[in-house]
Structure formats: structure tokens, C-alpha cells
N, CA, C and O atoms as a MOPAC input file, in Angstrom:
PM7 MOZYME 1SCF
protein

 N    -12.17700 1   -27.18500 1   -30.61500 1
 C    -12.27800 1   -26.34600 1   -31.55000 1
 C    -13.95600 1   -25.00100 1   -31.17600 1
 O    -14.63700 1   -24.09900 1   -31.66400 1
 N    -13.77400 1   -25.74300 1   -30.14000 1
 C    -14.47500 1   -24.75500 1   -29.34100 1
 C    -14.55500 1   -23.16800 1   -28.62700 1
 O    -15.35300 1   -22.33800 1   -28.19000 1
 N    -13.14200 1   -23.41500 1   -28.85700 1
 C    -12.41700 1   -22.47200 1   -27.91000 1
 C    -12.32300 1   -21.04700 1   -28.55500 1
 O    -12.08900 1   -19.92000 1   -28.11600 1
 N    -12.54300 1   -21.46400 1   -29.51800 1
 C    -12.22500 1   -20.53100 1   -30.98800 1
 C    -13.22500 1   -19.68300 1   -31.03500 1
 O    -12.61500 1   -18.62200 1   -30.90900 1
 N    -14.79800 1   -19.29200 1   -31.16800 1
 C    -15.76400 1   -18.66100 1   -31.28000 1
 C    -15.98500 1   -18.40200 1   -29.33600 1
 O    -16.71500 1   -17.52000 1   -28.88400 1
 N    -15.43100 1   -19.07500 1   -28.73100 1
 C    -15.66400 1   -17.77600 1   -27.30900 1
 C    -14.69700 1   -17.02900 1   -27.43600 1
 O    -15.01200 1   -15.92600 1   -26.98900 1
 N    -12.78400 1   -17.04700 1   -28.13700 1
 C    -12.02400 1   -16.04600 1   -27.92400 1
 C    -12.64000 1   -14.65100 1   -28.97600 1
 O    -12.38000 1   -13.46700 1   -28.76200 1
 N    -13.54000 1   -15.20800 1   -30.17600 1
 C    -13.88700 1   -14.17700 1   -30.57900 1
 C    -15.38700 1   -13.95400 1   -30.63500 1
 O    -15.94500 1   -13.41100 1   -31.58900 1
 N    -15.84400 1   -14.28900 1   -29.83600 1
 C    -17.23300 1   -14.11700 1   -29.11100 1
 C    -16.40400 1   -12.63300 1   -27.65000 1
 O    -17.01800 1   -11.66000 1   -27.21300 1
 N    -15.23300 1   -12.96700 1   -27.36600 1
 C    -14.97700 1   -12.49100 1   -26.12600 1
 C    -13.85500 1   -10.77300 1   -26.83300 1
 O    -13.65400 1    -9.64300 1   -26.39000 1
 N    -13.49900 1   -11.42100 1   -27.88600 1
 C    -12.71700 1   -10.50400 1   -28.77800 1
 C    -13.91000 1    -8.85500 1   -28.84100 1
 O    -13.53800 1    -7.83300 1   -28.26400 1
 N    -15.42300 1    -8.90800 1   -29.69900 1
 C    -16.12200 1    -9.15400 1   -30.23800 1
 C    -16.78200 1    -7.95600 1   -28.48700 1
 O    -17.25300 1    -6.83200 1   -28.32000 1
 N    -16.57400 1    -8.58700 1   -28.02100 1
 C    -17.69800 1    -7.86300 1   -26.52000 1
 C    -16.11700 1    -6.80600 1   -26.06400 1
 O    -16.27000 1    -5.59100 1   -25.94600 1
 N    -14.93000 1    -7.33400 1   -25.88500 1
 C    -14.97100 1    -5.46200 1   -25.21600 1
 C    -14.15100 1    -4.79200 1   -26.29500 1
 O    -13.47000 1    -3.99000 1   -25.65600 1
 N    -13.79200 1    -4.65500 1   -27.73000 1
 C    -13.69600 1    -4.01500 1   -28.57000 1
 C    -15.17500 1    -3.42700 1   -28.68000 1
 O    -15.18600 1    -2.43800 1   -29.41300 1
 N    -16.60900 1    -3.80300 1   -28.08100 1
 C    -18.21300 1    -3.58300 1   -28.29100 1
 C    -18.40400 1    -2.34200 1   -27.12500 1
 O    -19.11700 1    -1.34400 1   -27.22900 1
 N    -17.35200 1    -2.81900 1   -25.75000 1
 C    -17.16500 1    -2.01300 1   -24.96100 1
 C    -16.52600 1    -0.32600 1   -24.98400 1
 O    -16.82700 1     0.82300 1   -24.65900 1
 N    -15.58800 1    -1.02500 1   -25.52900 1
 C    -14.20100 1    -0.17800 1   -25.51600 1
 C    -14.88100 1     1.32500 1   -26.14500 1
 O    -14.63000 1     2.48800 1   -25.83100 1
 N    -16.07900 1     0.61500 1   -27.41300 1
 C    -16.63000 1     1.65100 1   -28.84200 1
 C    -17.50300 1     2.23900 1   -27.53400 1
 O    -17.28600 1     3.32600 1   -26.99800 1
 N    -18.05600 1     1.72700 1   -27.32400 1
 C    -19.83100 1     2.33000 1   -26.16000 1
 C    -19.32900 1     3.16100 1   -25.22300 1
 O    -19.94800 1     4.18700 1   -24.94300 1
 N    -18.10800 1     2.83700 1   -24.58600 1
 C    -17.51600 1     3.62100 1   -23.84600 1
 C    -16.99200 1     4.90900 1   -24.01300 1
 O    -17.40200 1     5.96500 1   -23.53100 1
 N    -16.08300 1     4.71000 1   -24.71600 1
 C    -15.92000 1     6.27700 1   -25.98000 1
 C    -16.49500 1     6.98500 1   -26.45200 1
 O    -16.19900 1     8.15500 1   -26.69300 1
 N    -18.28000 1     5.92900 1   -26.89300 1
 C    -18.67300 1     7.04900 1   -28.23100 1
 C    -19.16700 1     7.39200 1   -26.93000 1
 O    -18.05700 1     7.89000 1   -27.11800 1
 N    -19.67600 1     7.65800 1   -25.77700 1
 C    -20.04600 1     8.68700 1   -24.43300 1
 C    -19.38400 1     9.89600 1   -24.77500 1
 O    -19.83900 1    11.03400 1   -24.88800 1
 N    -17.92600 1     9.33900 1   -24.95800 1
 C    -17.69700 1    10.99600 1   -25.44100 1
 C    -17.72200 1    11.15000 1   -26.25100 1
 O    -16.89500 1    12.05000 1   -26.39500 1
 N    -18.29100 1    10.84000 1   -27.54000 1
 C    -18.50300 1    11.64400 1   -28.76600 1
 C    -16.77600 1    11.24400 1   -29.05300 1
 O    -16.25700 1    12.01500 1   -29.86100 1
 N    -16.08000 1    10.43000 1   -28.64000 1
 C    -15.13100 1     9.01600 1   -29.72800 1
 C    -15.40800 1     8.63000 1   -30.19700 1
 O    -15.73400 1     7.53900 1   -29.73000 1
 N    -15.69000 1     8.78300 1   -31.55500 1
 C    -15.97800 1     6.79000 1   -32.49000 1
 C    -14.94500 1     6.60100 1   -33.49800 1
 O    -13.81000 1     7.07600 1   -33.45300 1
 N    -15.40400 1     5.92000 1   -34.34500 1
 C    -14.73800 1     5.53000 1   -34.99700 1
 C    -15.55100 1     4.87400 1   -36.21200 1
 O    -16.70700 1     4.54100 1   -35.95000 1
 N    -14.97100 1     4.60000 1   -37.80700 1
 C    -16.08300 1     3.78900 1   -38.08100 1
 C    -15.91700 1     1.86800 1   -37.75000 1
 O    -14.92500 1     1.20600 1   -37.44600 1
 N    -17.15600 1     1.52000 1   -37.94900 1
 C    -17.14800 1    -0.09100 1   -38.07200 1
 C    -15.48100 1    -0.85200 1   -39.10800 1
 O    -14.68200 1    -0.59300 1   -40.00800 1
 N    -15.83700 1    -1.80000 1   -38.16700 1
 C    -14.32600 1    -2.47300 1   -38.55800 1
 C    -13.30100 1    -3.06800 1   -37.38500 1
 O    -13.23600 1    -2.30100 1   -36.42500 1
 N    -12.59800 1    -4.10700 1   -37.27100 1
 C    -11.20700 1    -4.11700 1   -36.25200 1
 C    -10.64700 1    -3.27600 1   -36.76800 1
 O    -11.20000 1    -2.27000 1   -36.32200 1
 N     -9.71700 1    -2.88900 1   -37.59000 1
 C     -9.15700 1    -2.26700 1   -37.99800 1
 C     -8.79300 1    -1.20300 1   -37.38500 1
 O     -7.73200 1    -0.81900 1   -36.89200 1
 N    -10.62300 1    -0.45700 1   -37.56400 1
 C    -10.05600 1     0.47500 1   -36.35300 1
 C    -10.43600 1     1.48700 1   -35.26700 1
 O    -10.44600 1     2.68600 1   -34.98800 1
 N    -10.77400 1     0.13500 1   -34.78500 1
 C    -10.44700 1    -0.21900 1   -33.60200 1
 C     -8.82000 1     0.39800 1   -32.92500 1
 O     -8.28900 1     0.85900 1   -31.91500 1
 N     -8.63700 1     0.09600 1   -33.98200 1
 C     -6.54900 1     0.29900 1   -33.23600 1
 C     -6.27900 1     2.07400 1   -32.90900 1
 O     -5.32000 1     2.58800 1   -32.33300 1
 N     -7.23000 1     2.59100 1   -33.37700 1
 C     -7.38000 1     4.25700 1   -33.38200 1
 C     -7.94100 1     4.57700 1   -32.02500 1
 O     -7.55800 1     5.45200 1   -31.24900 1
 N     -8.98900 1     3.64900 1   -31.86500 1
 C     -9.63200 1     4.04500 1   -30.55000 1
 C     -8.61600 1     3.64200 1   -29.40700 1
 O     -8.29100 1     4.27600 1   -28.40300 1
 N     -8.21000 1     2.40000 1   -29.85800 1
 C     -7.13400 1     2.02500 1   -28.45200 1
 C     -5.92300 1     2.63900 1   -28.12600 1
 O     -5.36700 1     2.54500 1   -27.03200 1
 N     -5.39400 1     3.46800 1   -29.39900 1
 C     -4.36300 1     4.49100 1   -29.45200 1
 C     -4.55000 1     5.50600 1   -28.26300 1
 O     -3.70300 1     5.85100 1   -27.44000 1
 N     -6.38700 1     6.05900 1   -28.41500 1
 C     -6.21400 1     7.24800 1   -27.79100 1
 C     -6.15000 1     7.15600 1   -26.52500 1
 O     -5.76600 1     8.17500 1   -25.95100 1
 N     -6.46900 1     6.02000 1   -25.72000 1
 C     -6.86500 1     5.65400 1   -24.13500 1
 C     -5.38600 1     5.24000 1   -23.83300 1
 O     -5.47700 1     4.75200 1   -22.70700 1
 N     -4.07500 1     5.16400 1   -24.21400 1
 C     -2.92400 1     5.09300 1   -23.51700 1
 C     -1.97900 1     7.00500 1   -23.19500 1
 O     -1.21900 1     7.46000 1   -22.34100 1
 N     -2.76200 1     7.61500 1   -24.66500 1
 C     -1.74500 1     8.84700 1   -24.95200 1
 C     -2.51600 1     9.71100 1   -23.75500 1
 O     -3.72600 1     9.92900 1   -23.70900 1
 N     -2.02000 1     9.92700 1   -23.28300 1
 C     -2.14300 1    11.64300 1   -22.83800 1
 C     -1.74400 1    12.94800 1   -22.61600 1
 O     -1.32100 1    13.70500 1   -21.74200 1
 N     -2.17100 1    12.86800 1   -24.19000 1
 C     -1.52200 1    14.45400 1   -25.01300 1
 C     -3.16000 1    14.37900 1   -25.79800 1
 O     -3.66900 1    15.47600 1   -26.02500 1
 N     -3.91900 1    13.19200 1   -26.17900 1
 C     -5.25600 1    13.46200 1   -26.32100 1
 C     -6.25800 1    13.65500 1   -25.79200 1
 O     -7.03300 1    12.89300 1   -25.21600 1
 N     -6.28300 1    15.32300 1   -26.08400 1
 C     -7.59300 1    16.04900 1   -24.91200 1
 C     -8.79400 1    15.15500 1   -24.55500 1
 O     -9.36400 1    15.05400 1   -23.46800 1
 N     -9.10700 1    14.37900 1   -26.00100 1
 C    -10.28700 1    14.33300 1   -25.90300 1
 C    -10.59200 1    13.98500 1   -25.25900 1
 O    -11.69100 1    14.39100 1   -24.88200 1
 N     -9.79300 1    12.68500 1   -24.36100 1
 C    -10.51900 1    11.93100 1   -23.13400 1
 C    -10.30000 1    12.07400 1   -22.06600 1
 O     -9.40800 1    11.29100 1   -21.73900 1
 N    -10.71600 1    12.84100 1   -21.03900 1
 C    -10.64100 1    12.94000 1   -19.69100 1
 C     -9.79700 1    12.36200 1   -19.30700 1
 O     -9.39400 1    11.42900 1   -20.00300 1
 N     -9.08300 1    12.67500 1   -17.90600 1
 C     -8.05400 1    12.09500 1   -17.35400 1
 C     -8.62800 1    10.31000 1   -16.71700 1
 O     -8.19300 1     9.15900 1   -16.74200 1
 N    -10.10700 1    11.21700 1   -16.08000 1
 C    -10.39900 1     9.84000 1   -15.20300 1
 C    -10.97800 1     9.10400 1   -15.80200 1
 O    -11.17500 1     8.03300 1   -15.22800 1
 N    -11.61200 1     9.26900 1   -17.37300 1
 C    -12.26700 1     8.36400 1   -18.30000 1
 C    -10.79800 1     7.33000 1   -18.58400 1
 O    -10.90900 1     6.11500 1   -18.42700 1
 N     -9.71200 1     7.82700 1   -18.92700 1
 C     -8.38500 1     7.67300 1   -19.36600 1
 C     -7.67800 1     6.47300 1   -18.07700 1
 O     -7.29300 1     5.38900 1   -18.51600 1
 N     -7.56900 1     6.70100 1   -16.78100 1
 C     -7.40600 1     5.77500 1   -15.49500 1
 C     -8.22600 1     5.01200 1   -15.59900 1
 O     -7.80700 1     3.85600 1   -15.66300 1
 N     -9.61200 1     5.17300 1   -15.66600 1
 C    -10.23100 1     3.60300 1   -15.62500 1
 C    -10.74500 1     2.84400 1   -16.58200 1
 O    -11.66200 1     2.08300 1   -16.27400 1
 N    -10.16700 1     2.89800 1   -18.22700 1
 C    -10.52100 1     2.43600 1   -19.26700 1
 C     -8.61800 1     1.74100 1   -18.69600 1
 O     -8.25400 1     0.59000 1   -18.93800 1
 N     -7.88700 1     2.60800 1   -18.08500 1
 C     -5.92700 1     2.04100 1   -18.11400 1
 C     -6.65600 1     0.97200 1   -17.41600 1
 O     -6.51800 1    -0.18100 1   -17.82600 1
 N     -7.45200 1     1.23000 1   -16.36300 1
 C     -6.66300 1    -0.42400 1   -14.83400 1
 C     -7.98900 1    -1.46600 1   -15.41200 1
 O     -7.96400 1    -2.57200 1   -14.87200 1
 N     -9.19000 1    -1.25200 1   -16.47900 1
 C     -9.19000 1    -2.58700 1   -16.79800 1
 C     -8.15900 1    -3.57000 1   -17.51500 1
 O     -8.44200 1    -4.75800 1   -17.66600 1

């Protein structure tokens, strides 16, 4: 069961990284994992002009 805390920690780190990268572009969402879905949906949506193409490429490459 030691792996579970590691997975939760890794998920938290990934969510925080995504929030930080998008916050630099003034794209924010309220707290909570459910709200992260809104941010995750922005990344692959090429019709969403809030995210510059270079940032979209970098986030999708990771």
C-alpha cells in the first residue's frame, strides 16, 4: 500500500504543474480535482485561443 501515497503525490504534482503553467497565461480554475478537467480540456482544444500554439505544443509534448 506504500505505492498509493506515491501515486497521490505524483497526481498532485502533475495537477499543480498544469495549474502553474496555465496560470502564467492567466488561465485559472478554482481549487479541486474536478475543476482540473476544465484546464485539461483547454490543452488539446486548438479552437481555444487563450492558449498560444507554442504553449499548447509544449504541454502536449510532456
